[in-house]
C-alpha positions as a Markdown table, in Angstrom:
| # | Residue | x | y | z |
|---|---|---|---|---|
| 1 | Unk | -89.2 | -76.9 | -75.6 |
| 2 | Unk | -88.5 | -79.5 | -78.0 |
| 3 | Unk | -86.5 | -79.3 | -81.4 |
| 4 | Unk | -89.9 | -80.1 | -82.9 |
| 5 | Unk | -91.9 | -77.3 | -81.5 |
| 6 | Unk | -88.9 | -74.6 | -82.4 |
| 7 | Unk | -88.6 | -75.9 | -86.1 |
| 8 | Unk | -92.8 | -75.8 | -86.3 |
| 9 | Unk | -92.9 | -72.3 | -85.1 |
| 10 | Unk | -90.5 | -70.8 | -87.4 |
| 11 | Unk | -92.8 | -71.0 | -90.7 |
| 12 | Unk | -96.3 | -70.6 | -88.9 |
| 13 | Unk | -95.2 | -67.6 | -87.0 |
| 14 | Unk | -95.0 | -65.7 | -89.9 |
| 15 | Unk | -98.0 | -63.4 | -90.4 |
| 16 | Unk | -98.5 | -64.5 | -93.9 |
| 17 | Unk | -98.5 | -68.0 | -93.3 |
| 18 | Unk | -100.7 | -67.8 | -89.9 |
| 19 | Unk | -103.3 | -65.7 | -91.6 |
| 20 | Unk | -103.5 | -68.2 | -94.6 |
| 21 | Unk | -103.7 | -71.3 | -92.1 |
| 22 | Unk | -106.6 | -69.6 | -90.2 |
| 23 | Unk | -108.5 | -68.7 | -93.7 |
| 24 | Unk | -108.5 | -71.7 | -95.1 |
| 25 | Unk | -109.4 | -73.9 | -92.1 |
| 26 | Unk | -111.6 | -71.7 | -90.6 |
| 27 | Unk | -113.0 | -69.7 | -93.5 |
| 28 | Unk | -113.1 | -72.0 | -96.3 |
| 29 | Unk | -110.2 | -69.7 | -98.1 |
| 30 | Unk | -112.1 | -66.7 | -97.8 |
| 31 | Unk | -109.8 | -63.7 | -96.8 |
| 32 | Unk | -111.0 | -62.7 | -93.6 |
| 33 | Unk | -107.8 | -62.3 | -91.8 |
| 34 | Unk | -105.3 | -60.3 | -93.2 |
| 35 | Unk | -101.5 | -60.6 | -92.2 |
| 36 | Unk | -101.4 | -56.9 | -91.1 |
| 37 | Unk | -104.4 | -57.6 | -89.0 |
| 38 | Unk | -102.4 | -60.2 | -86.6 |
| 39 | Unk | -100.0 | -58.9 | -83.7 |
| 40 | Unk | -97.8 | -61.8 | -81.9 |
| 41 | Unk | -98.8 | -61.6 | -78.1 |
| 42 | Unk | -97.8 | -63.3 | -75.0 |
| 43 | Unk | -97.7 | -67.2 | -75.4 |
| 44 | Unk | -96.7 | -68.3 | -71.7 |
| 45 | Unk | -98.8 | -68.4 | -68.6 |
| 46 | Unk | -98.2 | -69.7 | -65.1 |
| 47 | Unk | -100.2 | -72.0 | -62.8 |
| 48 | Unk | -99.8 | -74.1 | -59.5 |
| 49 | Unk | -100.1 | -77.8 | -59.4 |
| 50 | Unk | -100.4 | -80.1 | -56.8 |
| 51 | Unk | -96.9 | -79.9 | -55.5 |
| 52 | Unk | -97.6 | -75.9 | -55.0 |
| 53 | Unk | -94.8 | -74.8 | -57.2 |
| 54 | Unk | -95.4 | -72.2 | -60.0 |
| 55 | Unk | -95.1 | -73.8 | -63.1 |
| 56 | Unk | -94.9 | -72.3 | -66.8 |
| 57 | Unk | -96.9 | -73.4 | -69.7 |
| 58 | Unk | -96.1 | -72.3 | -73.3 |
| 59 | Unk | -98.3 | -72.3 | -76.4 |
| 60 | Unk | -97.1 | -73.0 | -79.6 |
| 61 | Unk | -98.0 | -69.6 | -81.4 |
| 62 | Unk | -100.7 | -67.3 | -80.1 |
| 63 | Unk | -101.7 | -64.1 | -82.1 |
| 64 | Unk | -104.3 | -61.6 | -81.7 |
| 65 | Unk | -106.4 | -60.9 | -84.6 |
| 66 | Unk | -107.4 | -57.1 | -84.6 |
| 67 | Unk | -109.4 | -54.7 | -86.3 |
| 68 | Unk | -107.3 | -51.4 | -86.0 |
| 69 | Unk | -106.7 | -50.8 | -82.1 |
| 70 | Unk | -109.7 | -53.4 | -81.5 |
| 71 | Unk | -108.9 | -57.1 | -80.8 |
| 72 | Unk | -111.5 | -59.4 | -82.6 |
| 73 | Unk | -110.2 | -62.8 | -81.0 |
| 74 | Unk | -106.8 | -64.5 | -79.9 |
| 75 | Unk | -105.9 | -67.6 | -81.9 |
| 76 | Unk | -103.5 | -70.2 | -80.9 |
| 77 | Unk | -102.0 | -72.8 | -83.2 |
| 78 | Unk | -100.6 | -76.0 | -81.6 |
| 79 | Unk | -98.3 | -78.4 | -83.7 |
| 80 | Unk | -98.5 | -82.3 | -83.2 |
| 81 | Unk | -96.5 | -85.0 | -85.1 |
| 82 | Unk | -98.4 | -87.7 | -82.8 |
| 83 | Unk | -101.9 | -88.0 | -81.3 |
| 84 | Unk | -101.8 | -86.9 | -77.6 |
| 85 | Unk | -104.5 | -88.4 | -75.6 |
| 86 | Unk | -104.5 | -85.6 | -73.2 |
| 87 | Unk | -104.7 | -82.9 | -75.7 |
| 88 | Unk | -108.0 | -81.7 | -74.6 |
| 89 | Unk | -106.3 | -81.0 | -71.2 |
| 90 | Unk | -103.8 | -78.8 | -72.4 |
| 91 | Unk | -106.1 | -76.9 | -74.8 |
| 92 | Unk | -108.5 | -76.0 | -71.5 |
| 93 | Unk | -105.4 | -74.9 | -69.6 |
| 94 | Unk | -104.1 | -72.8 | -72.2 |
| 95 | Unk | -107.5 | -71.1 | -73.0 |
| 96 | Unk | -108.2 | -71.1 | -69.4 |
| 97 | Unk | -105.1 | -69.0 | -68.9 |
| 98 | Unk | -105.8 | -66.7 | -72.0 |
| 99 | Unk | -109.4 | -66.0 | -70.6 |
| 100 | Unk | -107.9 | -65.4 | -67.0 |
| 101 | Unk | -105.4 | -62.8 | -68.4 |
| 102 | Unk | -108.4 | -60.6 | -69.6 |
| 103 | Unk | -110.1 | -60.3 | -66.3 |
| 104 | Unk | -109.4 | -56.6 | -66.0 |
| 105 | Unk | -110.8 | -55.9 | -69.5 |
| 106 | Unk | -113.7 | -54.2 | -70.2 |
| 107 | Unk | -114.7 | -56.8 | -73.0 |
| 108 | Unk | -113.7 | -60.5 | -72.9 |
| 109 | Unk | -112.6 | -61.6 | -76.5 |
| 110 | Unk | -112.9 | -65.1 | -77.6 |
| 111 | Unk | -110.0 | -67.4 | -77.6 |
| 112 | Unk | -109.9 | -70.0 | -80.5 |
| 113 | Unk | -107.2 | -73.3 | -80.5 |
| 114 | Unk | -106.3 | -75.1 | -83.7 |
| 115 | Unk | -104.3 | -78.4 | -83.5 |
| 116 | Unk | -102.3 | -79.0 | -86.7 |
| 117 | Unk | -101.5 | -82.8 | -87.0 |
| 118 | Unk | -98.9 | -83.6 | -89.1 |
| 119 | Unk | -98.7 | -87.5 | -89.0 |
| 120 | Unk | -98.8 | -89.6 | -91.9 |
| 121 | Unk | -99.0 | -93.2 | -90.8 |
| 122 | Unk | -102.1 | -93.1 | -88.8 |
| 123 | Unk | -105.2 | -90.7 | -88.3 |
| 124 | Unk | -105.7 | -89.0 | -85.2 |
| 125 | Unk | -107.5 | -91.5 | -83.2 |
| 126 | Unk | -107.1 | -89.9 | -79.4 |
| 127 | Unk | -110.3 | -88.2 | -77.7 |
| 128 | Unk | -111.1 | -84.8 | -78.9 |
| 129 | Unk | -112.9 | -83.8 | -75.8 |
| 130 | Unk | -112.4 | -83.4 | -72.1 |
| 131 | Unk | -115.3 | -85.3 | -71.0 |
| 132 | Unk | -114.2 | -88.4 | -72.9 |
| 133 | Unk | -111.0 | -88.7 | -70.5 |
| 134 | Unk | -113.2 | -88.4 | -67.4 |
| 135 | Unk | -114.9 | -90.9 | -65.1 |
| 136 | Unk | -118.0 | -88.8 | -64.3 |
| 137 | Unk | -120.0 | -90.0 | -61.5 |
| 138 | Unk | -123.8 | -90.6 | -62.5 |
| 139 | Unk | -125.7 | -87.2 | -62.1 |
| 140 | Unk | -122.9 | -85.2 | -62.5 |
| 141 | Unk | -122.6 | -85.0 | -66.2 |
| 142 | Unk | -124.4 | -82.0 | -66.9 |
| 143 | Unk | -122.3 | -80.1 | -64.1 |
| 144 | Unk | -119.0 | -80.9 | -65.7 |
| 145 | Unk | -117.8 | -78.4 | -68.3 |
| 146 | Unk | -116.3 | -79.7 | -71.6 |
| 147 | Unk | -113.6 | -78.8 | -73.7 |
| 148 | Unk | -113.5 | -79.4 | -77.5 |
| 149 | Unk | -110.4 | -79.6 | -79.7 |
| 150 | Unk | -110.4 | -78.8 | -83.3 |
| 151 | Unk | -107.9 | -81.1 | -85.0 |
| 152 | Unk | -107.0 | -80.5 | -88.6 |
| 153 | Unk | -105.2 | -83.5 | -90.2 |
| 154 | Unk | -102.7 | -82.0 | -92.6 |
| 155 | Unk | -102.1 | -85.1 | -94.3 |
| 156 | Unk | -105.6 | -86.1 | -94.9 |
| 157 | Unk | -106.9 | -82.6 | -96.0 |
| 158 | Unk | -108.9 | -82.8 | -99.3 |
| 159 | Unk | -107.2 | -81.5 | -102.5 |
| 160 | Unk | -109.4 | -79.0 | -103.2 |
| 161 | Unk | -108.9 | -77.4 | -99.3 |
| 162 | Unk | -105.1 | -77.8 | -99.7 |
| 163 | Unk | -105.3 | -76.0 | -103.3 |
| 164 | Unk | -106.6 | -72.7 | -101.3 |
| 165 | Unk | -103.6 | -72.2 | -99.2 |
| 166 | Unk | -101.5 | -69.3 | -101.0 |
| 167 | Unk | -98.6 | -69.3 | -98.9 |
| 168 | Unk | -95.8 | -71.7 | -98.0 |
| 169 | Unk | -98.5 | -73.6 | -95.9 |
| 170 | Unk | -99.8 | -75.1 | -99.1 |
| 171 | Unk | -96.5 | -76.6 | -100.2 |
| 172 | Unk | -96.1 | -78.0 | -96.8 |
| 173 | Unk | -99.6 | -79.4 | -96.9 |
| 174 | Unk | -98.9 | -80.9 | -100.2 |
| 175 | Unk | -95.6 | -82.6 | -99.3 |
| 176 | Unk | -97.3 | -84.2 | -96.3 |
| 177 | Unk | -100.6 | -85.2 | -98.4 |
| 178 | Unk | -98.3 | -86.9 | -100.9 |
| 179 | Unk | -95.9 | -88.3 | -98.6 |
| 180 | Unk | -99.2 | -90.2 | -96.8 |
| 181 | Unk | -99.8 | -92.0 | -100.0 |
| 182 | Unk | -96.2 | -92.5 | -101.0 |
| 183 | Unk | -93.6 | -93.1 | -98.8 |
| 184 | Unk | -90.9 | -92.7 | -101.4 |
| 185 | Unk | -92.6 | -89.5 | -102.8 |
| 186 | Unk | -90.2 | -87.0 | -104.6 |
| 187 | Unk | -91.0 | -83.4 | -104.0 |
| 188 | Unk | -92.0 | -81.8 | -107.4 |
| 189 | Unk | -94.2 | -78.8 | -106.3 |
| 190 | Unk | -92.9 | -75.8 | -108.6 |
| 191 | Unk | -94.1 | -73.2 | -106.7 |
| 192 | Unk | -91.7 | -70.5 | -105.4 |
| 193 | Unk | -90.9 | -70.9 | -101.7 |
| 194 | Unk | -90.7 | -67.7 | -99.9 |
| 195 | Unk | -89.5 | -68.9 | -96.6 |
| 196 | Unk | -87.4 | -71.6 | -97.8 |
| 197 | Unk | -85.1 | -72.1 | -94.4 |
| 198 | Unk | -88.1 | -72.5 | -92.5 |
| 199 | Unk | -90.0 | -74.7 | -94.8 |
| 200 | Unk | -87.1 | -77.1 | -95.0 |
| 201 | Unk | -86.5 | -77.0 | -91.1 |
| 202 | Unk | -90.1 | -77.9 | -90.8 |
| 203 | Unk | -90.0 | -80.7 | -93.2 |
| 204 | Unk | -86.9 | -82.4 | -91.6 |
| 205 | Unk | -88.2 | -82.4 | -88.2 |
| 206 | Unk | -91.9 | -83.2 | -89.1 |
| 207 | Unk | -90.8 | -86.0 | -91.5 |
| 208 | Unk | -87.9 | -87.4 | -89.7 |
| 209 | Unk | -85.8 | -86.9 | -93.1 |
| 210 | Unk | -83.1 | -84.9 | -91.8 |
| 211 | Unk | -81.4 | -84.3 | -95.1 |
| 212 | Unk | -83.6 | -81.3 | -95.3 |
| 213 | Unk | -81.5 | -79.7 | -93.0 |
| 214 | Unk | -78.3 | -79.9 | -94.7 |
| 215 | Unk | -79.8 | -78.4 | -98.1 |
| 216 | Unk | -79.0 | -75.2 | -97.1 |
| 217 | Unk | -75.8 | -75.2 | -95.3 |
| 218 | Unk | -72.7 | -72.7 | -96.2 |
| 219 | Unk | -70.7 | -75.5 | -98.2 |
| 220 | Unk | -74.1 | -76.4 | -100.2 |
| 221 | Unk | -75.6 | -73.0 | -100.7 |
| 222 | Unk | -73.9 | -72.2 | -103.9 |
| 223 | Unk | -77.1 | -73.2 | -106.1 |
| 224 | Unk | -80.1 | -71.6 | -105.5 |
| 225 | Unk | -83.2 | -73.4 | -104.0 |
| 226 | Unk | -86.6 | -71.9 | -104.5 |
| 227 | Unk | -89.0 | -74.5 | -105.4 |
| 228 | Unk | -89.6 | -78.0 | -103.8 |
| 229 | Unk | -88.5 | -79.4 | -107.4 |
| 230 | Unk | -85.0 | -77.8 | -106.8 |
| 231 | Unk | -85.1 | -79.3 | -103.4 |
| 232 | Unk | -85.4 | -82.5 | -104.9 |
| 233 | Unk | -82.6 | -81.9 | -107.4 |
| 234 | Unk | -80.3 | -80.9 | -104.5 |
| 235 | Unk | -81.2 | -84.2 | -102.5 |
| 236 | Unk | -80.5 | -86.3 | -105.5 |
| 237 | Unk | -76.8 | -84.5 | -105.8 |
| 238 | Unk | -76.4 | -85.1 | -102.2 |
| 239 | Unk | -77.0 | -88.6 | -102.3 |
| 240 | Unk | -74.7 | -89.0 | -105.5 |
| 241 | Unk | -72.2 | -87.2 | -103.7 |
| 242 | Unk | -72.5 | -89.7 | -100.6 |
| 243 | Unk | -72.3 | -92.7 | -102.8 |
| 244 | Unk | -69.3 | -91.6 | -104.6 |
| 245 | Unk | -67.4 | -90.9 | -101.1 |
| 246 | Unk | -68.3 | -94.2 | -100.0 |
| 247 | Unk | -67.0 | -95.6 | -103.1 |
| 248 | Unk | -63.6 | -93.7 | -102.4 |
| 249 | Unk | -63.7 | -94.5 | -98.7 |
| 250 | Unk | -63.8 | -98.3 | -99.8 |
| 251 | Unk | -60.9 | -98.0 | -102.5 |
| 252 | Unk | -58.9 | -96.2 | -100.1 |
| 253 | Unk | -59.3 | -98.7 | -97.2 |
| 254 | Unk | -58.5 | -101.7 | -99.3 |
| 255 | Unk | -55.2 | -100.1 | -100.7 |
| 256 | Unk | -56.7 | -99.9 | -104.3 |
| 257 | Unk | -56.1 | -96.2 | -104.3 |
| 258 | Unk | -54.0 | -93.6 | -102.1 |
| 259 | Unk | -55.7 | -91.2 | -100.0 |
| 260 | Unk | -54.2 | -88.4 | -102.2 |
| 261 | Unk | -55.8 | -89.7 | -105.3 |
| 262 | Unk | -59.3 | -90.1 | -103.6 |
| 263 | Unk | -58.9 | -86.5 | -102.1 |
| 264 | Unk | -58.3 | -85.3 | -106.0 |
| 265 | Unk | -61.4 | -87.4 | -106.9 |
| 266 | Unk | -63.7 | -85.5 | -104.6 |
| 267 | Unk | -61.7 | -82.2 | -105.3 |
| 268 | Unk | -61.1 | -81.7 | -101.5 |
| 269 | Unk | -57.9 | -81.8 | -99.4 |
| 270 | Unk | -56.1 | -84.8 | -97.9 |
| 271 | Unk | -57.2 | -83.6 | -94.6 |
| 272 | Unk | -60.8 | -83.2 | -95.4 |
| 273 | Unk | -60.8 | -86.5 | -96.9 |
| 274 | Unk | -59.2 | -88.0 | -94.0 |
| 275 | Unk | -62.4 | -87.0 | -92.0 |
| 276 | Unk | -64.4 | -89.1 | -94.6 |
| 277 | Unk | -62.1 | -92.0 | -93.7 |
| 278 | Unk | -62.8 | -91.4 | -89.9 |
| 279 | Unk | -66.4 | -91.9 | -90.4 |
| 280 | Unk | -67.5 | -88.2 | -91.1 |
| 281 | Unk | -69.3 | -89.1 | -94.4 |
| 282 | Unk | -72.0 | -86.5 | -95.0 |
| 283 | Unk | -75.5 | -87.2 | -94.7 |
| 284 | Unk | -77.9 | -86.9 | -98.0 |
């Protein structure tokens, strides 16, 4: 499993976030799914490929939507940063495995898959159904089962839909929407973030801006970060610190100041400043 999959899953796997995503994207903001009605379920399955070996496939997130002890549906979320030509094949395999796991059940419940696309450079332009990938011989079109995928382009969601989110996902959706419109966007959302660490990790891997990963490191956790506005302030402070380090390193290397003076200016030990001289300047 890649780094992006792990980080994406940390936020959306929370029941409050998962329910919010489903309610807004499928039910137009109506609170049909409540967090307590969701149960995490097995998201791994196995299949035999052409090499006759048993392979494992894993969905990003899979939860059972229940009404008391009765399951209503299985809902899966798949996260994408780039359009995938064969996404419909993947979904076909995931859903087939989910249905197969119900063969012994008296009642078969529906399986629903949502693809959350976080790209900001271009829209999803790959096929959204299985038949679009197939070269079907004439006369067989009606006998080949199709599989449609439901792709939600987060950065292109209309404002009125983004405003319907009540969980941290609304903050994330707003961030990617604004980033698409302005690559130099400075976060200014003042809503309180409930799952701070998970939101920042998701932003880091999905946007490629790894500064977000360093905001809550132990050395930088003295100031409380609760909103995207405070995140922007922390990023600005980190940028100023990096610029100051680079200036002192330059002066130290040119002989204009001693390492002791430079360390004192940064309020660190000489040994710590030596790391800066060795090229270990922290990211913004």
